[in-house]
N, C-alpha and C positions, 0 to 999 in steps of 0.2 A: 431738224435740230435734235430730235429725240435720239437719232442714230449718232450724232456727233457727241452728245453727252455720254451715251453708252460707251462709245469708243474711248473717250477721255478717261472714264472710270477703269476700263480694261487696261489702258496704257499707263495708269498712274504708277504702278509699282516699278516698272522698268524706267519710267521717266524720272522718278525720284532717285534711283540708282545712277542714272546718267547725269543728273544734276551734280551729285557728289563726285563722280568721275571727272566731269568737266571743270568743276571748281578746283579739284586737286591738280588737274593738268594745267589750268590757266594761272592759278595762284600758288601752287605748290612747287615742288622741286623735281617733278617728273620730266623726263626728256622723251620726246617722240623717238621711235625706233630709227627713223631716218638719220638722226644725228649721232648714232653710235659709231659709225666708221667701219671700214673693212680693212683687214691686213692684206698687204700686197707681197707677192713673192716673185722671184726671177727678175726679168728685165724691167718690169714695171716698178719694182722696188728701187732700182738704180736711176730711174729717169728723174729729171728735175721736176719739182712740184711747184704749183702756183702758191700764192700767198695763203696764209692760214685764215685770213679774214673772209667773210662771206661776200659774194658778189651782190650787186644791186638787184639783179634779177632774183636771186635766191632770197634776199631780204624782203622783196616785195611779195614773193610767194608765201613766205612765212607770215608776213603781216596780214595778207589776205586770208590765210588759213585761220589765223588767230581771230580775225574779225568775224569770220563765219562761225567759229566756235562760240565767241561772245554773244552773237545774235541768237544762236540756238540755245545757249545757256539762259539768256534772259527770257526767251519764249517758254522754255521748260519750267523755269522758276516761277513764272507768272501762273502757268497752268497748275503746277503742284500746289502753290500757295492758295489759289482759288479753290481747288478741290478740298484742301485741308480745312479751310475756314468755313466753307458752305455747309459742312456737316453739322455745325452748331445751329443752323437755321431750320433744321427739320422739325416737324411737329411733335413727334413722340420718341421716347427712348428706344423702342424696338426698331424704329426706322434708323435711328442714329447707329445702333449696333449693326444692323444689316448694311448700312452705308460703309461703315468702317471695315466690315468683313469683305465687302465687294472691292474696296480699295486695296485690301491686302491680297486680292486675287483668289479668294475662296469661291468654290462652286456653290450653286444653289443647294445641292445636297448637303455639303459641309455646313452651310449656314443653317439649313433646316435642322440638322442633327444638333448643332450647337445651341439653337434657340428652342428646340423641341417643338417645332411647328412644321407644317407640310411644305414641300418644295413649291407647290402652287401658291401658297400664301407668300412665300419669299418672292416669287415672281411678281405677284400683285403689288407687294410692298415696294419692289424695285421700280415698277412703273409709276407708282405714286411719288416715290422719291425723285425720280427724274422729272416728273411734272412740276414738283415744287422747285427744283433747281431751274427749270425753264422759266418759271415765273419770277425768279430772283433777279433784281436789277443788275447786280454785279455780273452774273452769268450772261445776261442779255447783252450787256456792254462788251464783255469779252468775246462773245460769239459774233457780234456785229463788227467790232473794231480791232479785236486781237489784243486789247489792253484793258487794264483796270483803271477805274477812277481814282 
């Protein structure tokens, strides 16, 4: 479990960016590259074309892809939300700052310089932070069931 939370913290930054990208893709006006179309030349350009509508097979493929993206988006949103809200449950302000810095992807050395403490102290604080997160009911529920209450 310790490793899972460590990995969740490492993945937070790209996951937050992916949530924004998926939201724009699913709810915005972006079109996937596959729908751009290709110009045809020569004999192919003169040949009769099928209808402009999409076939049932292609519609099912698009629907399946959209469903997979929706599922991934929900999972990422849940994880990002959980990590953002659990920072408030930490014991002291130093741990909250270290936690925020870890979520932003800062290294131990960068955090140590920022807080003017040793790198070893940052590592000890991180272990304590993860232990507190493991004891949190919301995190426990998420790790066991993949959902929040």
